[in-house]
Backbone as a chain_set.jsonl record, in Angstrom:
{"seq": "MAEQIADQFIEAVSSLITPVANVQNTTLYAPLTEQTGTGPICGIGVNLSLVHSPPLHVKSEHYTYITIVESIEPSSPAERAGLQVDDVIVSVNDKTVDDGQTIFLPEGLAEMIRGPEGSFVEVTVGRDDRLFKYTLRREAVSKSAAV", "coords": {"N": [[-66.113, 65.15, 20.916], [-66.935, 62.606, 21.847], [-67.454, 61.445, 19.396], [-64.894, 61.301, 18.288], [-63.685, 59.486, 20.01], [-65.248, 57.266, 19.456], [-64.561, 56.887, 16.748], [-61.831, 56.267, 17.041], [-62.057, 53.906, 18.478], [-63.369, 52.266, 16.617], [-61.411, 52.156, 14.604], [-59.359, 50.843, 16.028], [-60.562, 48.354, 16.615], [-61.117, 47.514, 14.023], [-58.58, 47.033, 13.022], [-58.023, 44.608, 14.087], [-59.622, 42.827, 12.842], [-60.221, 40.571, 10.2], [-60.137, 41.745, 6.882], [-62.136, 40.692, 5.212], [-64.156, 40.004, 6.913], [-65.578, 37.68, 7.356], [-67.843, 35.53, 8.726], [-67.197, 32.634, 10.176], [-67.479, 29.478, 11.576], [-66.325, 26.499, 12.312], [-67.441, 24.557, 13.951], [-70.087, 25.437, 14.335], [-71.022, 25.442, 11.681], [-70.561, 22.881, 10.838], [-72.685, 20.959, 10.588], [-73.675, 21.669, 8.097], [-71.969, 20.621, 6.234], [-71.865, 17.972, 6.641], [-73.215, 14.672, 6.247], [-76.662, 14.419, 6.555], [-79.051, 12.555, 8.188], [-80.308, 9.68, 6.395], [-79.314, 8.607, 3.149], [-78.68, 10.613, 0.16], [-77.664, 14.12, 0.234], [-79.869, 16.44, -0.959], [-79.964, 19.155, -3.003], [-78.961, 22.289, -4.338], [-76.303, 22.598, -4.895], [-74.414, 24.429, -3.642], [-72.301, 26.295, -1.362], [-72.87, 28.187, 1.517], [-72.312, 31.357, 3.127], [-72.097, 33.469, 5.969], [-71.936, 36.928, 6.192], [-70.882, 40.234, 7.225], [-72.55, 43.27, 6.466], [-72.194, 46.599, 5.866], [-68.717, 45.399, 5.658], [-67.097, 44.91, 8.837], [-64.846, 46.519, 9.157], [-65.418, 48.818, 7.851], [-66.64, 51.971, 8.46], [-69.843, 52.547, 9.741], [-73.228, 53.438, 10.448], [-75.062, 51.494, 10.718], [-75.128, 48.014, 10.745], [-75.59, 44.91, 9.112], [-76.402, 41.437, 8.659], [-75.701, 39.271, 5.988], [-76.384, 36.543, 3.801], [-74.313, 34.874, 1.658], [-73.466, 33.3, -1.506], [-70.903, 31.196, -1.23], [-69.369, 29.264, -2.556], [-69.622, 27.247, -5.53], [-70.653, 24.148, -6.667], [-69.19, 22.294, -9.286], [-70.998, 21.577, -12.28], [-73.45, 21.542, -11.014], [-76.963, 22.118, -10.173], [-77.097, 24.852, -9.48], [-74.821, 25.973, -10.753], [-75.41, 25.393, -13.456], [-77.694, 26.955, -13.771], [-76.766, 29.528, -13.488], [-76.099, 30.892, -11.123], [-73.844, 32.805, -9.081], [-70.666, 33.097, -7.395], [-70.598, 35.022, -4.455], [-73.159, 36.014, -4.825], [-76.011, 37.365, -3.247], [-78.239, 35.892, -1.063], [-81.605, 36.45, -1.269], [-84.284, 35.63, -1.158], [-86.097, 32.572, -0.537], [-88.154, 30.36, -2.05], [-90.092, 32.412, -2.221], [-90.003, 33.422, 0.369], [-88.819, 36.001, 2.138], [-85.532, 36.513, 3.22], [-84.363, 38.469, 4.706], [-85.901, 40.272, 6.751], [-85.548, 42.34, 8.409], [-85.933, 41.758, 11.037], [-85.412, 39.121, 11.618], [-82.631, 36.973, 11.604], [-81.375, 34.9, 9.27], [-79.418, 32.211, 9.49], [-76.804, 30.506, 7.65], [-77.283, 27.733, 7.974], [-80.049, 27.575, 8.459], [-81.048, 28.567, 6.048], [-80.086, 26.587, 4.39], [-81.67, 24.426, 5.157], [-84.096, 25.353, 4.188], [-83.622, 25.337, 1.465], [-82.859, 22.727, 0.774], [-84.339, 19.588, -0.201], [-86.608, 17.008, -1.383], [-85.195, 14.876, -3.859], [-85.395, 15.884, -7.229], [-87.474, 17.626, -6.814], [-88.534, 21.107, -6.882], [-87.021, 24.293, -6.173], [-87.258, 27.723, -5.488], [-85.075, 30.347, -5.805], [-84.08, 33.565, -5.026], [-81.663, 35.932, -5.815], [-79.427, 38.645, -5.072], [-77.468, 40.733, -7.094], [-75.088, 42.979, -8.224], [-76.793, 45.221, -7.776], [-79.199, 44.276, -8.776], [-81.974, 41.983, -9.01], [-82.2, 38.477, -9.289], [-84.096, 35.74, -10.206], [-84.296, 32.33, -9.702], [-85.408, 29.138, -10.676], [-84.825, 26.079, -9.493], [-84.006, 22.669, -9.922], [-83.821, 20.269, -7.506], [-81.099, 18.113, -6.733], [-79.043, 15.252, -5.97], [-76.201, 16.176, -4.17], [-72.653, 16.586, -3.699], [-70.894, 15.792, -0.632], [-69.283, 17.891, -0.059], [-70.628, 20.115, -0.815], [-72.855, 22.206, 0.784], [-75.541, 22.738, 0.397]], "CA": [[-65.203, 64.307, 21.67], [-67.446, 61.234, 21.815], [-67.294, 60.935, 18.033], [-63.477, 60.975, 18.121], [-63.447, 58.242, 20.751], [-65.891, 56.203, 18.681], [-63.727, 56.653, 15.568], [-60.614, 55.579, 17.48], [-62.448, 52.544, 18.829], [-63.635, 51.54, 15.363], [-60.112, 51.913, 13.966], [-58.649, 49.829, 16.802], [-61.222, 47.065, 16.403], [-60.97, 47.158, 12.613], [-57.232, 46.506, 12.785], [-57.996, 43.24, 14.584], [-60.578, 42.026, 12.075], [-59.875, 40.257, 8.824], [-60.92, 42.621, 6.016], [-63.295, 40.026, 4.636], [-65.174, 39.947, 7.966], [-66.361, 36.495, 7.065], [-68.165, 34.83, 9.959], [-67.165, 31.203, 9.953], [-67.203, 28.708, 12.766], [-66.44, 25.133, 11.797], [-68.346, 23.794, 14.801], [-71.445, 25.873, 14.042], [-71.426, 25.106, 10.321], [-70.264, 21.488, 10.514], [-73.855, 20.237, 10.068], [-73.917, 21.99, 6.698], [-71.098, 19.862, 5.343], [-71.943, 16.564, 6.987], [-74.407, 13.968, 5.804], [-77.746, 14.464, 7.532], [-80.001, 11.473, 7.961], [-79.869, 8.655, 5.465], [-79.443, 8.983, 1.752], [-77.884, 11.767, -0.269], [-78.147, 15.475, 0.452], [-80.42, 16.944, -2.208], [-80.022, 20.606, -2.992], [-78.632, 22.961, -5.599], [-74.862, 22.543, -5.119], [-73.682, 25.622, -3.219], [-71.959, 26.522, 0.034], [-73.296, 29.521, 1.917], [-71.501, 31.986, 4.164], [-72.69, 34.646, 6.597], [-70.991, 38.048, 6.236], [-71.395, 41.539, 7.652], [-72.719, 44.255, 5.402], [-70.87, 46.525, 5.254], [-67.732, 44.718, 6.513], [-66.909, 45.615, 10.098], [-63.772, 47.511, 9.099], [-65.965, 50.006, 7.205], [-67.455, 52.72, 9.413], [-71.242, 52.643, 9.352], [-74.145, 53.569, 11.572], [-75.887, 50.288, 10.77], [-74.559, 46.805, 10.161], [-76.534, 43.808, 9.007], [-75.798, 40.189, 8.205], [-76.256, 38.744, 4.753], [-75.874, 35.223, 3.428], [-73.859, 34.886, 0.271], [-72.991, 32.056, -2.095], [-69.445, 31.16, -1.051], [-68.798, 28.454, -3.634], [-70.61, 26.517, -6.333], [-70.165, 22.853, -7.113], [-69.233, 22.149, -10.753], [-72.087, 20.8, -12.896], [-74.601, 21.496, -10.121], [-78.091, 22.938, -10.645], [-76.761, 26.275, -9.307], [-73.902, 26.388, -11.818], [-76.114, 25.356, -14.739], [-78.673, 28.04, -13.824], [-76.077, 30.807, -13.588], [-75.758, 31.531, -9.86], [-72.436, 33.183, -9.029], [-70.058, 33.323, -6.093], [-70.907, 36.33, -3.87], [-74.573, 36.357, -4.923], [-76.655, 37.511, -1.94], [-79.523, 35.2, -1.013], [-82.646, 37.41, -0.914], [-85.473, 34.872, -0.755], [-86.198, 31.159, -0.901], [-89.585, 30.05, -2.227], [-90.811, 33.66, -1.938], [-89.852, 33.846, 1.765], [-87.713, 36.941, 2.243], [-84.638, 36.077, 4.287], [-83.953, 39.63, 5.491], [-87.092, 41.08, 7.01], [-85.178, 43.358, 9.371], [-86.156, 41.284, 12.398], [-84.908, 37.766, 11.762], [-81.383, 36.659, 10.9], [-81.336, 33.52, 8.81], [-78.061, 31.684, 9.375], [-76.69, 29.591, 6.505], [-77.895, 26.444, 8.261], [-81.49, 27.723, 8.269], [-81.3, 28.671, 4.607], [-79.834, 25.266, 3.814], [-82.871, 23.623, 5.387], [-85.141, 25.85, 3.289], [-83.274, 25.022, 0.074], [-82.834, 21.272, 0.588], [-85.634, 18.93, -0.336], [-86.57, 15.728, -2.096], [-84.571, 14.868, -5.181], [-86.318, 16.095, -8.326], [-88.408, 18.714, -6.524], [-88.025, 22.412, -7.29], [-86.897, 25.361, -5.191], [-87.083, 29.028, -6.123], [-84.098, 31.146, -5.066], [-83.832, 34.903, -5.564], [-80.388, 36.468, -5.347], [-79.072, 39.993, -5.462], [-76.143, 40.855, -7.709], [-74.909, 44.241, -8.953], [-78.006, 46.039, -7.601], [-80.32, 43.683, -9.505], [-82.463, 40.722, -8.472], [-82.304, 37.374, -10.244], [-84.916, 34.669, -9.644], [-83.98, 31.051, -10.33], [-86.132, 27.946, -10.272], [-83.811, 25.029, -9.596], [-84.424, 21.303, -9.588], [-82.901, 19.689, -6.521], [-80.505, 16.815, -7.039], [-78.033, 14.826, -5.002], [-74.972, 16.956, -4.273], [-71.566, 15.981, -2.936], [-70.827, 16.202, 0.769], [-68.555, 19.165, 0.045], [-71.618, 21.18, -1.02], [-73.772, 22.186, 1.926], [-76.935, 22.858, -0.01]], "C": [[-65.64, 62.833, 21.609], [-67.269, 60.623, 20.436], [-65.84, 60.539, 17.768], [-63.15, 59.663, 18.818], [-64.051, 57.071, 19.986], [-65.064, 55.869, 17.439], [-62.456, 55.898, 15.932], [-60.914, 54.131, 17.828], [-62.66, 51.7, 17.576], [-62.329, 51.216, 14.655], [-59.347, 50.807, 14.686], [-59.24, 48.446, 16.573], [-61.025, 46.596, 14.971], [-59.601, 46.567, 12.322], [-57.108, 45.061, 13.233], [-58.835, 42.285, 13.756], [-60.049, 41.79, 10.67], [-60.725, 41.108, 7.903], [-62.161, 41.978, 5.413], [-64.453, 40.003, 5.623], [-66.127, 38.782, 7.747], [-66.586, 35.717, 8.35], [-68.195, 33.346, 9.657], [-66.795, 30.516, 11.251], [-67.414, 27.262, 12.366], [-67.363, 24.278, 12.657], [-69.793, 24.138, 14.482], [-71.908, 25.381, 12.678], [-71.106, 23.673, 9.911], [-71.488, 20.745, 10.001], [-74.136, 20.529, 8.596], [-73.108, 21.109, 5.766], [-71.09, 18.372, 5.657], [-73.234, 15.961, 6.448], [-75.462, 14.041, 6.898], [-78.737, 13.367, 7.197], [-79.423, 10.412, 7.042], [-80.098, 9.126, 4.046], [-78.669, 10.238, 1.43], [-78.506, 13.102, 0.166], [-78.643, 15.967, -0.896], [-80.614, 18.449, -2.099], [-79.643, 21.15, -4.351], [-77.136, 23.056, -5.861], [-74.1, 23.808, -4.787], [-73.277, 25.501, -1.754], [-72.302, 27.965, 0.339], [-72.397, 30.044, 3.029], [-72.211, 33.226, 4.674], [-71.628, 35.738, 6.688], [-71.682, 39.3, 6.753], [-71.538, 42.441, 6.437], [-73.032, 45.599, 6.031], [-69.914, 45.756, 6.17], [-67.446, 45.566, 7.754], [-65.798, 46.668, 10.059], [-64.209, 48.801, 8.394], [-66.896, 50.7, 8.203], [-68.878, 52.876, 8.874], [-72.082, 52.817, 10.606], [-74.993, 52.317, 11.747], [-75.163, 49.141, 10.076], [-75.653, 45.749, 10.114], [-75.756, 42.568, 8.586], [-76.486, 39.774, 6.917], [-75.643, 37.374, 4.499], [-75.546, 35.259, 1.952], [-73.525, 33.475, -0.19], [-71.471, 32.106, -2.017], [-68.757, 30.376, -2.163], [-69.921, 27.678, -4.317], [-69.962, 25.238, -6.847], [-70.254, 22.762, -8.641], [-70.374, 21.224, -11.195], [-73.32, 20.676, -12.003], [-75.763, 22.285, -10.722], [-77.779, 24.435, -10.55], [-75.837, 26.763, -10.422], [-74.612, 26.425, -13.172], [-77.085, 26.525, -14.888], [-78.019, 29.413, -13.941], [-75.86, 31.54, -12.277], [-74.259, 31.786, -9.832], [-71.968, 33.315, -7.594], [-70.3, 34.78, -5.71], [-72.329, 36.808, -4.151], [-75.145, 36.398, -3.508], [-78.008, 36.813, -1.988], [-80.571, 36.183, -0.478], [-83.913, 36.695, -0.45], [-85.363, 33.434, -1.228], [-87.68, 30.824, -0.914], [-90.453, 31.224, -1.768], [-90.812, 34.067, -0.466], [-88.61, 34.721, 1.846], [-86.844, 36.564, 3.433], [-84.073, 37.245, 5.09], [-85.159, 40.527, 5.67], [-86.826, 42.17, 8.046], [-85.349, 42.928, 10.817], [-85.542, 39.924, 12.651], [-83.612, 37.619, 10.981], [-81.435, 35.184, 10.533], [-79.875, 33.115, 8.662], [-78.003, 30.742, 8.179], [-77.347, 28.237, 6.744], [-79.417, 26.485, 8.047], [-81.861, 27.829, 6.802], [-81.083, 27.327, 3.925], [-81.058, 24.377, 3.973], [-84.011, 24.049, 4.473], [-84.894, 25.422, 1.845], [-83.293, 23.522, -0.188], [-84.246, 20.721, 0.466], [-85.495, 17.64, -1.1], [-85.947, 15.87, -3.484], [-85.639, 14.998, -6.261], [-87.343, 17.193, -8.069], [-87.742, 20.05, -6.861], [-87.979, 23.382, -6.115], [-86.646, 26.656, -5.966], [-86.176, 29.879, -5.235], [-83.929, 32.482, -5.779], [-82.55, 35.423, -4.948], [-80.228, 37.9, -5.822], [-77.647, 40.006, -5.992], [-76.104, 42.172, -8.476], [-76.186, 45.09, -8.943], [-79.2, 45.558, -8.419], [-80.73, 42.396, -8.808], [-82.588, 39.707, -9.598], [-83.049, 36.236, -9.56], [-84.65, 33.386, -10.432], [-84.908, 29.972, -9.792], [-85.211, 26.776, -10.557], [-84.391, 23.679, -9.193], [-83.375, 20.696, -8.666], [-82.385, 18.345, -7.031], [-79.477, 16.487, -5.975], [-76.772, 15.647, -5.247], [-73.911, 16.288, -3.41], [-71.574, 16.503, -1.516], [-70.077, 17.517, 0.929], [-69.484, 20.354, -0.199], [-72.641, 21.085, 0.109], [-75.224, 22.126, 1.518], [-77.085, 22.367, -1.44]], "O": [[-64.831, 61.94, 21.357], [-66.972, 59.435, 20.309], [-65.586, 59.541, 17.092], [-62.423, 58.829, 18.279], [-63.437, 56.009, 19.882], [-64.886, 54.696, 17.113], [-62.048, 54.988, 15.211], [-60.131, 53.233, 17.518], [-62.19, 50.565, 17.49], [-62.161, 50.104, 14.155], [-58.757, 49.937, 14.046], [-58.508, 47.479, 16.361], [-60.792, 45.412, 14.731], [-59.473, 45.691, 11.466], [-56.19, 44.358, 12.809], [-58.77, 41.071, 13.945], [-59.502, 42.691, 10.035], [-61.936, 41.195, 8.11], [-63.14, 42.67, 5.134], [-65.613, 39.984, 5.212], [-67.336, 38.906, 7.938], [-65.628, 35.291, 8.994], [-69.095, 32.855, 8.975], [-65.876, 30.952, 11.946], [-68.542, 26.84, 12.11], [-68.006, 23.363, 12.142], [-70.635, 23.247, 14.37], [-73.051, 24.951, 12.526], [-71.35, 23.286, 8.768], [-71.361, 19.962, 9.06], [-74.769, 19.72, 7.918], [-73.514, 20.873, 4.628], [-70.385, 17.6, 5.007], [-74.219, 16.665, 6.225], [-75.168, 13.748, 8.057], [-79.206, 13.262, 6.064], [-78.207, 10.265, 6.927], [-80.976, 9.947, 3.784], [-78.072, 10.858, 2.311], [-79.705, 13.192, 0.427], [-77.905, 15.914, -1.88], [-81.326, 18.944, -1.226], [-79.956, 20.559, -5.384], [-76.724, 23.535, -6.917], [-73.232, 24.228, -5.553], [-73.841, 24.703, -1.004], [-72.058, 28.858, -0.472], [-71.798, 29.271, 3.777], [-72.849, 33.948, 3.907], [-70.537, 35.498, 7.205], [-72.908, 39.408, 6.723], [-70.742, 42.378, 5.501], [-74.067, 45.727, 6.684], [-70.247, 45.486, 7.324], [-67.543, 46.793, 7.714], [-65.815, 47.61, 10.852], [-63.45, 49.768, 8.348], [-67.827, 50.086, 8.725], [-69.093, 53.275, 7.729], [-71.69, 52.394, 11.693], [-75.578, 52.105, 12.81], [-74.654, 49.288, 8.965], [-76.53, 45.707, 10.977], [-74.589, 42.653, 8.204], [-77.701, 39.91, 6.776], [-74.525, 37.088, 4.93], [-76.372, 35.619, 1.113], [-73.326, 32.571, 0.622], [-70.83, 32.945, -2.652], [-67.698, 30.77, -2.651], [-71.004, 27.485, -3.765], [-68.859, 25.259, -7.392], [-71.28, 23.114, -9.224], [-70.661, 20.217, -10.548], [-74.149, 19.791, -12.218], [-75.571, 23.038, -11.677], [-78.152, 25.202, -11.438], [-76.046, 27.843, -10.973], [-74.439, 27.369, -13.944], [-77.283, 27.033, -15.992], [-78.637, 30.357, -14.433], [-75.47, 32.707, -12.296], [-73.491, 31.073, -10.477], [-72.753, 33.605, -6.691], [-70.212, 35.67, -6.556], [-72.679, 37.917, -3.747], [-74.803, 35.563, -2.67], [-78.832, 37.109, -2.855], [-80.437, 36.689, 0.636], [-84.539, 37.1, 0.529], [-84.646, 33.118, -2.178], [-88.374, 30.986, 0.09], [-91.419, 31.047, -1.026], [-91.553, 34.974, -0.087], [-87.49, 34.248, 1.65], [-87.354, 36.323, 4.527], [-83.363, 37.02, 6.07], [-85.416, 41.421, 4.864], [-87.75, 42.841, 8.506], [-84.953, 43.653, 11.729], [-85.188, 39.606, 13.787], [-83.502, 38.079, 9.845], [-81.528, 34.324, 11.409], [-79.174, 33.631, 7.792], [-79.034, 30.233, 7.739], [-77.908, 27.652, 5.818], [-79.997, 25.538, 7.516], [-82.858, 27.259, 6.36], [-81.806, 26.97, 2.995], [-81.442, 23.661, 3.047], [-84.803, 23.216, 4.032], [-85.836, 25.175, 1.093], [-83.704, 23.091, -1.265], [-85.21, 21.306, 0.959], [-84.385, 17.223, -1.429], [-86.156, 16.863, -4.18], [-86.661, 14.312, -6.219], [-88.01, 17.647, -8.999], [-86.535, 20.11, -7.095], [-88.787, 23.303, -5.19], [-85.921, 26.676, -6.961], [-86.473, 30.103, -4.062], [-83.669, 32.528, -6.981], [-82.36, 35.37, -3.733], [-80.807, 38.314, -6.827], [-76.746, 39.384, -5.429], [-76.988, 42.448, -9.288], [-76.602, 45.611, -9.977], [-80.106, 46.335, -8.721], [-79.93, 41.787, -8.098], [-83.021, 40.028, -10.705], [-82.679, 35.816, -8.464], [-84.762, 33.357, -11.658], [-85.16, 29.904, -8.589], [-84.858, 26.51, -11.706], [-85.166, 23.575, -8.243], [-82.194, 20.623, -9.006], [-83.104, 17.564, -7.656], [-79.091, 17.343, -5.179], [-76.328, 15.796, -6.386], [-74.229, 15.519, -2.503], [-72.185, 17.532, -1.227], [-70.223, 18.189, 1.95], [-69.156, 21.481, 0.174], [-73.216, 20.025, 0.356], [-76.047, 21.53, 2.212], [-78.189, 22.381, -1.984]]}, "num_chains": 1, "name": "protein.A"}
């Protein structure tokens, strides 16, 4: 009986949720797209997004949050290196971003990825059940790219 009620609840809630289950809040993520401090934003030329895994409309006993590459700026270090939209950020400079205890929001990852122009950052992403490690040289990116 309890399982039926739980299934009905999940179905009801799922009908109210966008299938993408993309967590976006323009107020929360505004700092990612605005100029911070003086001078250019130096990063790798991507926008990040926080999503549920699996999406909330999919029944699961466990849900987690993952940060994915939402978009890539043309001619950016990320595009030249081969990062792809929907890549899952796994680690930055060998710091695992999903340790089961801490949720790294896109803003926190952006701070980890940004740095002085010309310096390097190592980003590991998951794609198609494989890990890809990229060493990227930071450069000035447009204000439309958060990182």
